[in-house]
gemmi code that builds the backbone of each chain (N, CA, C; Angstrom):
import gemmi

chains = {
    "A": [
        ("GLY", (-52.000, -60.835, -42.765), (-52.370, -60.915, -41.308), (-51.042, -60.920, -40.589)),
        ("GLN", (-51.238, -61.026, -39.439), (-50.280, -60.829, -38.145), (-50.065, -62.236, -37.498)),
        ("ASN", (-48.751, -62.509, -37.120), (-48.718, -63.581, -36.295), (-47.692, -63.214, -35.232)),
        ("ILE", (-48.103, -63.350, -33.944), (-47.188, -62.954, -32.786), (-46.781, -63.925, -31.805)),
        ("ASP", (-45.648, -64.115, -31.482), (-45.205, -64.988, -30.480), (-44.438, -64.395, -29.311)),
        ("GLN", (-44.820, -64.957, -28.010), (-44.122, -64.484, -26.918), (-44.277, -65.668, -25.925)),
        ("PRO", (-43.255, -65.703, -24.910), (-43.130, -66.791, -23.984), (-44.314, -66.655, -23.372)),
        ("THR", (-45.026, -67.835, -22.783), (-45.952, -67.957, -21.874), (-45.588, -67.531, -20.583)),
        ("GLU", (-44.662, -67.979, -20.025), (-44.481, -67.559, -18.722), (-43.063, -67.119, -18.316)),
        ("MET", (-42.915, -66.297, -17.310), (-41.460, -65.913, -16.882), (-41.622, -65.694, -15.284)),
        ("THR", (-40.366, -65.989, -14.698), (-40.295, -65.940, -13.404), (-39.002, -65.057, -13.110)),
        ("ALA", (-39.108, -63.824, -12.146), (-37.938, -63.176, -11.917), (-38.150, -62.884, -10.346)),
        ("THR", (-36.857, -62.428, -9.930), (-36.658, -61.898, -8.543), (-36.910, -60.559, -8.277)),
        ("GLU", (-37.532, -60.044, -7.155), (-37.561, -58.633, -6.978), (-36.238, -57.906, -6.895)),
        ("GLY", (-36.377, -56.786, -7.403), (-35.110, -56.075, -7.853), (-34.211, -56.295, -8.962)),
        ("ALA", (-34.651, -57.509, -9.500), (-33.580, -57.918, -10.768), (-34.174, -57.227, -12.174)),
        ("ILE", (-33.737, -57.653, -13.209), (-34.145, -57.194, -14.544), (-34.677, -58.408, -15.239)),
        ("VAL", (-35.763, -57.899, -15.912), (-36.319, -59.196, -16.852), (-36.355, -58.830, -18.267)),
        ("GLN", (-36.190, -59.551, -19.274), (-36.578, -59.348, -20.654), (-37.658, -60.067, -21.105)),
        ("ILE", (-38.565, -59.728, -21.806), (-39.645, -60.334, -22.373), (-39.683, -60.125, -23.889)),
        ("ASN", (-39.451, -61.268, -24.651), (-39.332, -61.038, -26.224), (-40.408, -61.263, -26.799)),
        ("CYS", (-40.674, -60.784, -28.079), (-41.708, -60.777, -28.703), (-41.364, -60.850, -30.486)),
        ("THR", (-41.755, -61.747, -31.089), (-41.311, -61.879, -32.471), (-42.632, -61.820, -33.117)),
        ("TYR", (-42.604, -61.222, -34.416), (-43.845, -61.011, -35.122), (-43.602, -61.241, -36.758)),
        ("GLN", (-44.738, -61.659, -37.313), (-44.684, -61.677, -38.890), (-45.985, -60.610, -39.157)),
        ("THR", (-45.556, -59.907, -40.201), (-46.850, -58.802, -40.577), (-46.837, -58.582, -41.978)),
        ("SER", (-48.054, -58.584, -42.332), (-48.223, -57.891, -43.807), (-48.251, -56.377, -44.039)),
        ("GLY", (-48.377, -55.756, -42.946), (-48.400, -54.156, -42.936), (-48.074, -53.853, -41.414)),
        ("PHE", (-46.969, -53.030, -41.213), (-46.649, -52.548, -39.914), (-46.778, -51.114, -39.592)),
        ("ASN", (-47.416, -50.670, -38.496), (-47.519, -49.443, -38.204), (-47.325, -49.366, -36.521)),
        ("GLY", (-46.338, -50.049, -36.040), (-46.159, -49.715, -34.664), (-46.249, -51.017, -33.910)),
        ("LEU", (-45.434, -51.223, -32.789), (-45.471, -52.139, -31.767), (-45.779, -51.801, -30.474)),
        ("PHE", (-46.952, -52.389, -29.907), (-47.184, -51.768, -28.626), (-47.010, -52.763, -27.174)),
        ("TRP", (-46.564, -52.509, -26.222), (-46.549, -53.488, -25.067), (-47.708, -52.714, -24.209)),
        ("TYR", (-48.535, -53.892, -23.463), (-49.490, -53.561, -22.518), (-49.259, -54.419, -21.295)),
        ("GLN", (-49.587, -53.834, -20.227), (-49.739, -54.486, -19.048), (-51.009, -54.923, -18.592)),
        ("GLN", (-51.326, -56.218, -18.071), (-52.614, -56.486, -17.787), (-52.520, -57.404, -16.387)),
        ("HIS", (-53.109, -56.766, -15.481), (-53.173, -57.493, -14.027), (-54.532, -58.400, -14.106)),
        ("ALA", (-54.283, -59.332, -13.313), (-55.461, -60.457, -13.407), (-56.783, -59.946, -13.082)),
        ("GLY", (-57.627, -60.179, -13.902), (-59.000, -59.611, -14.002), (-59.293, -58.316, -14.367)),
        ("GLU", (-58.133, -57.515, -14.692), (-58.278, -56.187, -15.154), (-58.053, -56.132, -16.821)),
        ("ALA", (-58.515, -54.841, -17.415), (-58.203, -54.565, -18.662), (-56.667, -54.133, -19.012)),
        ("PRO", (-56.122, -54.466, -20.024), (-54.836, -53.912, -20.254), (-54.690, -52.520, -20.312)),
        ("THR", (-53.429, -52.148, -19.897), (-53.078, -50.627, -19.980), (-51.916, -50.495, -20.722)),
        ("PHE", (-51.793, -49.468, -21.517), (-50.689, -49.211, -22.375), (-49.497, -48.860, -21.719)),
        ("LEU", (-48.196, -49.659, -22.009), (-47.063, -49.496, -21.620), (-46.008, -48.504, -22.362)),
        ("SER", (-45.807, -49.044, -23.694), (-44.769, -48.519, -24.566), (-45.369, -48.588, -26.054)),
        ("TYR", (-44.620, -47.960, -26.833), (-44.793, -47.983, -28.424), (-43.361, -47.746, -29.188)),
        ("ASN", (-43.327, -48.460, -30.115), (-42.096, -48.452, -30.895), (-42.682, -48.527, -32.302)),
        ("VAL", (-42.326, -47.454, -33.210), (-42.407, -47.476, -34.727), (-41.266, -47.570, -35.582)),
        ("LEU", (-40.141, -46.968, -34.761), (-38.899, -46.890, -35.396), (-37.865, -47.989, -34.786)),
        ("ASP", (-36.944, -48.634, -35.274), (-35.912, -49.224, -34.777), (-35.317, -48.544, -33.652)),
        ("GLY", (-34.832, -49.197, -32.610), (-34.255, -48.706, -31.525), (-34.875, -48.867, -30.155)),
        ("LEU", (-34.544, -48.283, -29.158), (-34.773, -48.417, -27.822), (-35.562, -47.229, -27.492)),
        ("GLU", (-36.753, -47.692, -26.866), (-37.541, -46.336, -26.326), (-37.484, -46.553, -24.545)),
        ("GLU", (-37.301, -45.551, -23.852), (-37.064, -45.887, -22.358), (-38.129, -44.913, -21.578)),
        ("LYS", (-38.750, -45.654, -20.644), (-39.766, -44.959, -19.860), (-39.694, -45.401, -18.537)),
        ("GLY", (-38.763, -44.865, -17.714), (-38.761, -44.962, -16.291), (-37.932, -46.536, -16.251)),
        ("ARG", (-38.812, -47.157, -15.530), (-38.158, -48.769, -15.379), (-38.475, -49.560, -16.593)),
        ("PHE", (-39.296, -49.033, -17.343), (-39.627, -49.813, -18.421), (-38.881, -49.442, -19.758)),
        ("SER", (-38.257, -50.112, -20.572), (-37.931, -49.883, -22.095), (-38.293, -50.865, -23.065)),
        ("SER", (-38.397, -50.295, -24.047), (-38.755, -51.284, -25.253), (-38.033, -51.218, -26.374)),
        ("PHE", (-37.565, -52.212, -27.049), (-36.799, -52.176, -28.234), (-37.471, -52.718, -29.517)),
        ("LEU", (-37.145, -52.287, -30.569), (-37.823, -52.855, -31.752), (-36.725, -53.071, -32.999)),
        ("SER", (-36.715, -54.247, -33.643), (-35.920, -54.367, -34.796), (-36.973, -54.824, -35.895)),
        ("ARG", (-37.248, -53.782, -36.896), (-38.169, -54.137, -37.901), (-37.769, -55.240, -38.776)),
        ("SER", (-36.484, -55.151, -39.000), (-35.887, -56.215, -40.145), (-35.993, -57.723, -39.640)),
        ("LYS", (-35.883, -57.645, -38.279), (-35.914, -58.982, -37.478), (-37.103, -59.492, -37.296)),
        ("GLY", (-38.214, -58.559, -37.122), (-39.618, -58.735, -36.740), (-39.512, -59.004, -35.167)),
        ("TYR", (-38.783, -58.288, -34.409), (-38.323, -58.642, -32.934), (-38.548, -57.367, -32.131)),
        ("SER", (-39.036, -57.685, -31.018), (-39.109, -56.731, -30.016), (-38.934, -57.231, -28.655)),
        ("TYR", (-38.499, -56.405, -27.743), (-38.486, -56.787, -26.279), (-38.911, -55.778, -25.323)),
        ("LEU", (-39.336, -56.108, -24.252), (-39.696, -55.397, -22.858), (-38.757, -55.681, -22.140)),
        ("LEU", (-38.106, -54.630, -21.441), (-37.204, -54.776, -20.621), (-37.644, -54.047, -19.210)),
        ("LEU", (-37.738, -54.721, -18.089), (-38.182, -54.358, -16.990), (-37.227, -54.469, -15.762)),
        ("LYS", (-36.869, -53.169, -15.279), (-35.648, -52.941, -14.355), (-36.157, -52.960, -12.984)),
        ("GLU", (-35.296, -53.249, -11.877), (-35.792, -53.035, -10.484), (-37.055, -53.550, -10.318)),
        ("LEU", (-37.260, -54.779, -10.475), (-38.686, -55.398, -10.503), (-39.221, -55.086, -9.146)),
        ("GLN", (-40.497, -54.913, -9.270), (-41.331, -54.911, -7.933), (-42.349, -55.837, -7.942)),
        ("MET", (-42.779, -56.288, -6.793), (-43.904, -57.199, -6.757), (-45.060, -56.935, -7.498)),
        ("LYS", (-45.459, -55.696, -7.625), (-46.433, -55.256, -8.322), (-46.388, -55.380, -9.640)),
        ("ASP", (-45.175, -55.569, -10.205), (-44.920, -56.067, -11.685), (-45.550, -57.278, -12.221)),
        ("SER", (-45.796, -58.220, -11.235), (-46.481, -59.488, -11.512), (-47.743, -59.246, -12.176)),
        ("ALA", (-47.742, -59.575, -13.582), (-48.844, -59.366, -14.471), (-48.624, -60.141, -15.634)),
        ("SER", (-49.605, -59.856, -16.717), (-49.250, -60.367, -18.028), (-48.932, -59.200, -18.771)),
        ("TYR", (-47.840, -59.494, -19.633), (-47.346, -58.481, -20.567), (-47.704, -58.850, -22.264)),
        ("LEU", (-48.606, -58.002, -22.852), (-48.979, -58.301, -24.009), (-48.220, -57.534, -25.115)),
        ("CYS", (-47.807, -58.214, -26.084), (-47.278, -57.357, -27.345), (-48.238, -57.575, -28.452)),
        ("ALA", (-48.322, -56.346, -28.953), (-49.412, -56.012, -29.900), (-48.922, -55.244, -31.274)),
        ("VAL", (-49.229, -55.805, -32.507), (-48.850, -55.055, -33.633), (-49.869, -54.373, -34.327)),
        ("ARG", (-49.889, -53.195, -34.523), (-50.778, -52.480, -35.121), (-50.535, -52.443, -36.818)),
        ("GLU", (-51.678, -52.545, -37.582), (-51.542, -52.538, -39.110), (-51.690, -51.383, -39.540)),
        ("ASN", (-50.997, -51.224, -40.701), (-50.934, -49.940, -41.591), (-52.088, -49.568, -42.426)),
        ("THR", (-53.336, -49.408, -41.727), (-54.483, -49.159, -42.403), (-55.349, -47.954, -41.607)),
        ("ASN", (-56.366, -47.574, -42.287), (-57.041, -46.804, -41.522), (-57.889, -47.005, -40.268)),
        ("ALA", (-58.226, -48.397, -40.478), (-58.711, -49.008, -39.088), (-57.766, -48.980, -38.013)),
        ("GLY", (-56.738, -48.998, -38.221), (-55.648, -49.325, -37.189), (-55.799, -50.322, -36.151)),
        ("LYS", (-56.055, -51.457, -36.779), (-56.464, -52.777, -35.927), (-55.123, -53.129, -35.329)),
        ("SER", (-55.148, -53.839, -34.322), (-53.930, -54.322, -33.379), (-54.083, -55.879, -33.472)),
        ("THR", (-53.092, -56.684, -33.574), (-53.221, -57.964, -33.229), (-52.264, -58.218, -32.123)),
        ("PHE", (-52.792, -59.056, -31.107), (-52.061, -59.291, -30.001), (-51.610, -60.616, -29.786)),
        ("GLY", (-50.405, -60.618, -29.110), (-49.964, -62.024, -28.667), (-50.585, -62.520, -27.434)),
        ("ASP", (-50.381, -63.840, -27.089), (-51.119, -64.283, -26.094), (-50.674, -63.970, -24.711)),
        ("GLY", (-49.688, -63.257, -24.850), (-49.210, -62.584, -23.421), (-48.177, -63.486, -22.752)),
        ("THR", (-47.258, -62.788, -21.826), (-46.319, -63.459, -21.186), (-46.706, -63.154, -19.604)),
        ("THR", (-46.865, -64.313, -18.891), (-47.052, -63.942, -17.629), (-45.834, -64.009, -16.576)),
        ("LEU", (-45.812, -62.702, -15.929), (-44.486, -62.723, -15.206), (-45.039, -62.926, -13.797)),
        ("THR", (-44.152, -63.422, -13.030), (-44.324, -63.762, -11.783), (-43.084, -63.204, -11.193)),
        ("VAL", (-43.200, -62.178, -10.235), (-42.043, -61.451, -9.460), (-41.925, -62.234, -8.005)),
        ("LYS", (-40.736, -62.915, -7.691), (-40.672, -63.531, -6.419), (-39.930, -62.837, -5.326)),
        ("PRO", (-40.172, -62.771, -4.195), (-39.349, -61.954, -3.241), (-37.876, -62.448, -3.110)),
    ],
    "B": [
        ("SER", (-59.924, -34.712, -21.329), (-59.229, -36.154, -21.497), (-60.265, -37.168, -22.029)),
        ("GLN", (-59.894, -38.297, -22.636), (-60.877, -39.341, -23.210), (-60.749, -40.268, -22.075)),
        ("THR", (-62.039, -40.736, -21.894), (-62.596, -41.902, -21.005), (-63.457, -42.727, -21.977)),
        ("ILE", (-63.452, -44.021, -21.352), (-64.440, -45.096, -22.127), (-65.037, -45.808, -20.877)),
        ("HIS", (-66.372, -45.909, -21.120), (-67.183, -46.690, -20.183), (-67.792, -47.825, -20.689)),
        ("GLN", (-67.731, -48.939, -19.981), (-68.120, -50.245, -20.634), (-68.981, -50.948, -19.477)),
        ("TRP", (-70.065, -51.497, -19.788), (-71.035, -52.073, -18.725), (-71.804, -53.278, -19.317)),
        ("PRO", (-72.021, -54.222, -18.442), (-71.885, -54.377, -17.054), (-70.446, -54.845, -17.093)),
        ("ALA", (-70.228, -55.050, -15.569), (-68.892, -55.539, -15.313), (-68.861, -57.118, -15.271)),
        ("THR", (-69.767, -57.666, -14.802), (-70.155, -58.959, -14.810), (-71.357, -59.463, -15.249)),
        ("LEU", (-71.389, -60.579, -15.787), (-72.895, -61.075, -16.438), (-72.734, -62.684, -16.404)),
        ("VAL", (-73.905, -63.250, -15.920), (-74.171, -64.540, -15.814), (-75.294, -64.903, -16.884)),
        ("GLN", (-75.151, -65.562, -17.727), (-76.409, -65.713, -18.755), (-76.577, -67.033, -19.302)),
        ("PRO", (-77.775, -67.670, -19.153), (-78.089, -68.956, -19.718), (-78.074, -69.061, -21.167)),
        ("VAL", (-77.586, -70.293, -21.709), (-77.513, -70.568, -22.981), (-78.871, -70.108, -23.782)),
        ("GLY", (-78.658, -69.657, -24.938), (-79.932, -69.183, -25.553), (-80.481, -67.902, -25.384)),
        ("SER", (-80.086, -67.182, -24.248), (-80.625, -65.908, -24.279), (-79.690, -64.966, -24.994)),
        ("PRO", (-80.423, -63.617, -24.999), (-79.806, -62.603, -25.703), (-78.613, -61.948, -24.816)),
        ("LEU", (-77.836, -61.105, -25.823), (-76.789, -60.457, -25.064), (-76.771, -58.915, -25.407)),
        ("SER", (-76.427, -58.119, -24.556), (-76.160, -56.620, -25.072), (-75.109, -55.988, -24.237)),
        ("LEU", (-73.972, -55.584, -24.875), (-72.904, -54.991, -23.909), (-72.850, -53.557, -24.672)),
        ("GLU", (-72.534, -52.532, -23.840), (-72.513, -51.293, -24.207), (-71.231, -50.476, -23.817)),
        ("CYS", (-70.617, -49.604, -24.727), (-69.438, -49.002, -24.667), (-69.701, -47.580, -25.089)),
        ("THR", (-69.297, -46.644, -24.116), (-69.302, -45.317, -24.644), (-68.089, -44.449, -24.516)),
        ("VAL", (-67.752, -43.572, -25.315), (-66.637, -42.850, -25.202), (-66.837, -41.376, -24.807)),
        ("GLU", (-65.955, -40.734, -24.237), (-66.260, -39.306, -24.014), (-64.887, -38.596, -24.088)),
        ("GLY", (-65.008, -37.449, -24.686), (-63.671, -36.444, -24.750), (-63.006, -36.661, -26.050)),
        ("THR", (-63.750, -37.306, -27.198), (-63.189, -37.456, -28.454), (-64.241, -37.591, -29.491)),
        ("SER", (-64.080, -37.345, -30.596), (-65.118, -37.333, -31.923), (-64.693, -38.393, -32.795)),
        ("ASN", (-65.521, -38.979, -33.528), (-65.227, -39.945, -34.536), (-63.999, -40.903, -34.289)),
        ("PRO", (-64.228, -41.608, -32.922), (-62.940, -42.443, -32.745), (-63.251, -43.771, -33.401)),
        ("ASN", (-62.005, -44.547, -33.629), (-62.011, -45.984, -33.937), (-62.668, -46.548, -32.801)),
        ("LEU", (-63.377, -47.578, -32.818), (-63.800, -48.342, -31.914), (-63.762, -49.727, -31.966)),
        ("TYR", (-63.230, -50.548, -30.960), (-63.138, -52.058, -31.204), (-63.682, -52.944, -30.159)),
        ("TRP", (-64.124, -54.176, -30.332), (-64.419, -55.084, -29.457), (-63.487, -56.340, -29.583)),
        ("TYR", (-62.835, -56.693, -28.420), (-62.080, -57.864, -28.210), (-62.845, -58.902, -27.246)),
        ("ARG", (-62.255, -60.202, -27.418), (-62.695, -61.005, -26.494), (-61.228, -61.790, -25.966)),
        ("GLN", (-61.263, -61.921, -24.802), (-60.013, -62.623, -24.354), (-60.533, -63.839, -23.541)),
        ("ALA", (-59.999, -65.158, -24.121), (-60.125, -66.446, -23.516), (-59.179, -66.522, -22.033)),
        ("ALA", (-59.509, -67.391, -21.340), (-58.613, -67.448, -20.096), (-57.241, -67.803, -20.606)),
        ("GLY", (-56.288, -67.082, -20.066), (-55.103, -67.338, -20.208), (-54.724, -67.031, -21.640)),
        ("ARG", (-55.345, -66.347, -22.469), (-54.971, -66.160, -23.886), (-54.908, -64.659, -24.173)),
        ("GLY", (-54.628, -64.225, -25.455), (-54.556, -62.857, -25.824), (-55.758, -62.490, -26.313)),
        ("LEU", (-55.838, -61.254, -26.836), (-57.095, -60.374, -27.285), (-57.379, -61.021, -28.574)),
        ("GLN", (-58.656, -61.296, -28.936), (-59.139, -61.695, -30.168), (-59.966, -60.457, -30.689)),
        ("LEU", (-59.830, -59.985, -31.773), (-60.604, -58.898, -32.390), (-61.882, -59.455, -32.969)),
        ("LEU", (-62.846, -58.941, -32.516), (-64.384, -59.522, -32.715), (-64.931, -58.413, -33.980)),
        ("PHE", (-64.928, -57.112, -33.606), (-65.403, -56.134, -34.628), (-64.606, -54.963, -34.263)),
        ("TYR", (-64.651, -54.081, -35.638), (-64.152, -52.676, -35.232), (-65.136, -51.843, -36.023)),
        ("SER", (-65.060, -50.450, -35.723), (-66.035, -49.524, -36.481), (-65.088, -48.151, -36.509)),
        ("VAL", (-65.050, -47.771, -37.770), (-64.375, -46.290, -38.031), (-65.381, -45.068, -38.053)),
        ("GLY", (-66.671, -45.552, -37.970), (-67.629, -44.427, -37.849), (-69.267, -44.876, -37.744)),
        ("ILE", (-70.011, -44.118, -37.681), (-71.363, -44.439, -37.479), (-71.892, -45.313, -38.315)),
        ("GLY", (-72.443, -46.406, -37.880), (-72.917, -47.234, -38.794), (-72.045, -48.089, -39.479)),
        ("GLN", (-70.973, -48.070, -39.303), (-69.739, -48.994, -40.051), (-69.136, -49.784, -39.226)),
        ("ILE", (-69.526, -51.149, -39.540), (-69.022, -52.302, -38.577), (-68.380, -53.259, -39.628)),
        ("SER", (-67.082, -53.531, -39.100), (-66.382, -54.887, -39.714), (-66.208, -55.811, -38.755)),
        ("SER", (-66.475, -57.170, -39.258), (-66.354, -58.253, -38.582), (-65.160, -58.978, -38.813)),
        ("GLU", (-64.472, -59.490, -37.824), (-63.035, -60.172, -38.188), (-63.132, -61.785, -38.213)),
        ("VAL", (-64.000, -62.214, -37.477), (-64.379, -63.521, -37.494), (-65.732, -64.141, -37.367)),
        ("PRO", (-66.182, -64.994, -38.205), (-67.544, -65.674, -38.015), (-67.910, -65.824, -36.758)),
        ("GLN", (-69.033, -65.475, -36.398), (-69.275, -65.862, -34.776), (-70.964, -65.650, -34.638)),
        ("ASN", (-71.317, -65.980, -33.407), (-72.502, -65.756, -33.017), (-72.895, -64.414, -32.451)),
        ("LEU", (-72.036, -63.488, -32.787), (-72.263, -62.041, -32.310), (-72.636, -61.010, -33.214)),
        ("SER", (-72.978, -59.933, -33.051), (-73.005, -58.715, -33.902), (-72.728, -57.381, -33.276)),
        ("ALA", (-72.462, -56.309, -33.993), (-71.950, -55.224, -33.179), (-72.808, -53.985, -34.120)),
        ("SER", (-72.931, -52.911, -33.434), (-73.590, -51.758, -34.062), (-73.249, -50.394, -33.470)),
        ("ARG", (-73.133, -49.584, -34.195), (-72.663, -48.162, -33.801), (-73.744, -47.255, -34.058)),
        ("PRO", (-74.652, -47.059, -33.278), (-75.693, -46.131, -33.566), (-75.467, -44.696, -33.437)),
        ("GLN", (-74.372, -44.260, -32.592), (-74.094, -42.902, -32.379), (-72.531, -42.832, -32.407)),
        ("ASP", (-71.941, -41.725, -32.673), (-70.473, -41.620, -32.683), (-69.698, -42.333, -31.823)),
        ("ARG", (-70.113, -42.158, -30.571), (-69.490, -42.491, -29.290), (-69.880, -43.520, -28.523)),
        ("GLN", (-70.830, -44.377, -29.178), (-71.379, -45.569, -28.887), (-71.247, -47.051, -29.600)),
        ("PHE", (-70.819, -47.844, -28.882), (-70.663, -49.000, -29.560), (-71.186, -50.283, -28.841)),
        ("ILE", (-71.916, -51.202, -29.592), (-72.741, -52.059, -28.745), (-72.485, -53.549, -29.340)),
        ("LEU", (-72.369, -54.269, -28.560), (-72.303, -55.963, -28.858), (-73.530, -56.511, -28.471)),
        ("SER", (-73.698, -57.442, -29.275), (-75.083, -58.201, -29.060), (-75.147, -59.637, -29.654)),
        ("SER", (-75.909, -60.282, -29.018), (-76.313, -61.642, -29.716), (-77.644, -61.991, -29.282)),
        ("LYS", (-78.084, -62.662, -30.306), (-79.542, -63.030, -30.079), (-79.694, -64.261, -29.193)),
        ("LYS", (-78.756, -65.201, -29.480), (-78.942, -66.428, -28.488), (-77.399, -66.743, -28.115)),
        ("LEU", (-77.086, -66.867, -26.936), (-75.669, -66.975, -26.473), (-75.416, -68.529, -26.488)),
        ("LEU", (-74.144, -68.912, -26.825), (-73.592, -70.009, -26.675), (-72.424, -70.329, -25.548)),
        ("LEU", (-72.464, -71.413, -25.218), (-71.238, -71.724, -24.186), (-70.102, -71.013, -24.487)),
        ("SER", (-69.885, -71.175, -25.677), (-68.330, -70.852, -26.202), (-68.303, -68.992, -26.401)),
        ("ASP", (-69.452, -68.652, -25.991), (-69.356, -66.987, -25.922), (-68.813, -66.479, -24.694)),
        ("SER", (-68.692, -67.428, -23.625), (-67.959, -66.878, -22.458), (-66.568, -66.348, -22.660)),
        ("GLY", (-66.385, -65.458, -21.879), (-65.018, -64.731, -21.900), (-65.028, -63.548, -21.383)),
        ("PHE", (-64.040, -62.676, -21.501), (-63.741, -61.340, -21.250), (-63.786, -60.471, -22.435)),
        ("TYR", (-64.872, -59.653, -22.388), (-65.062, -58.795, -23.431), (-64.680, -57.447, -22.979)),
        ("LEU", (-63.814, -56.807, -24.143), (-63.259, -55.614, -23.922), (-63.410, -54.565, -25.139)),
        ("CYS", (-63.989, -53.436, -24.696), (-64.159, -52.388, -25.709), (-62.991, -51.422, -25.652)),
        ("ALA", (-62.383, -50.993, -26.899), (-61.351, -50.249, -26.859), (-61.511, -49.231, -27.835)),
        ("TRP", (-60.797, -47.693, -27.515), (-60.863, -46.711, -28.244), (-59.374, -46.480, -28.705)),
        ("GLY", (-59.249, -46.048, -29.892), (-57.679, -45.582, -30.239), (-57.372, -46.120, -31.820)),
        ("GLY", (-56.531, -46.711, -32.037), (-56.116, -47.326, -33.175), (-55.661, -46.187, -34.441)),
        ("ASP", (-55.733, -44.711, -34.161), (-55.369, -43.954, -35.040), (-53.959, -43.915, -35.024)),
        ("PHE", (-53.220, -42.924, -35.787), (-51.804, -42.942, -36.041), (-51.176, -42.376, -34.590)),
        ("SER", (-51.749, -42.713, -33.432), (-51.110, -42.033, -32.199), (-49.993, -42.823, -31.679)),
        ("ASN", (-49.467, -42.309, -30.645), (-48.345, -43.137, -30.093), (-48.896, -43.652, -28.728)),
        ("TYR", (-50.276, -43.795, -28.418), (-50.487, -44.190, -27.226), (-51.420, -45.549, -27.118)),
        ("GLY", (-51.410, -46.318, -28.185), (-52.024, -47.531, -28.163), (-53.728, -47.361, -28.038)),
        ("TYR", (-54.271, -48.376, -27.470), (-55.551, -48.272, -27.180), (-55.867, -47.917, -25.644)),
        ("THR", (-57.055, -47.398, -25.456), (-57.525, -47.167, -24.221), (-58.600, -48.198, -24.013)),
        ("PHE", (-58.792, -48.889, -23.007), (-59.727, -50.073, -22.862), (-60.616, -49.708, -21.872)),
        ("GLY", (-61.928, -50.208, -22.153), (-62.736, -50.129, -20.996), (-62.328, -51.104, -19.952)),
        ("SER", (-63.256, -51.148, -18.801), (-62.754, -51.939, -17.602), (-63.430, -53.412, -18.005)),
        ("GLY", (-63.963, -53.799, -19.012), (-64.188, -55.035, -19.506), (-65.526, -55.669, -18.755)),
        ("THR", (-65.884, -56.853, -19.527), (-67.208, -57.349, -19.031), (-66.869, -59.014, -18.945)),
        ("ARG", (-66.896, -59.603, -17.967), (-66.835, -61.060, -17.678), (-68.060, -61.588, -17.959)),
        ("LEU", (-68.309, -62.168, -19.062), (-69.441, -63.092, -19.329), (-69.299, -64.645, -19.179)),
        ("THR", (-70.291, -65.245, -18.398), (-70.180, -66.557, -18.198), (-71.525, -67.104, -18.890)),
        ("VAL", (-71.431, -67.841, -19.716), (-72.719, -68.630, -20.238), (-72.857, -69.909, -19.561)),
        ("VAL", (-73.863, -70.164, -18.961), (-74.231, -71.247, -18.209), (-75.300, -72.089, -18.765)),
    ],
}
model = gemmi.Model(1)
for chain_id, residues in chains.items():
    chain = gemmi.Chain(chain_id)
    for i, (resn, *xyz) in enumerate(residues, 1):
        res = gemmi.Residue()
        res.name, res.seqid = resn, gemmi.SeqId(i, " ")
        for name, pos in zip(("N", "CA", "C"), xyz):
            atom = gemmi.Atom()
            atom.name, atom.element = name, gemmi.Element(name[0])
            atom.pos, atom.b_iso = gemmi.Position(*pos), 0.0
            res.add_atom(atom)
        chain.add_residue(res)
    model.add_chain(chain)
structure = gemmi.Structure()
structure.add_model(model)
structure.setup_entities()
């Protein structure tokens, strides 16, 4: 099975940088995903890591260390619209491709 | 492009009533399909997944069932709802070895009263 931990809440200031950490324990790993979820809406895909290292997509970057069971999502130049919940998810290495989700980190961006 | 439709968006049902939530996918064939539930302030809990027509796997024992009568249709049902069935239900497509994660339906907010 999978066990995923991430902080419950974070607060940051508009224009700043914030790092959201995620640690996981898994019996079979086939990728780590970050999703963004605004209140009352479905999650949307942000980033994917399967190999160690940093993946950059505009203002968002995600890092993975498989040996440490650790990932982070880095958000730069924060905007008010970045206030949302950020979900870390680990996909298992089976045909079913199931993902286990953390409880999410609620990020509040303040002016 | 692939799209996923889920309905209804909101549902208020009395305890003991039946439930049927439907999800359909367009633009792909033989997709892996998933039903997740999200309690308030929590992450997503996998309820059921399906890798093909008539193939249903349940993740946790519960008061719900799922069916996949057609390749692109996934249905979540209950014969008698419980208060604990309240939550945000999400259908998702994906889960193969792609780099793009899940595509979610818009979700159903179910309140059992």
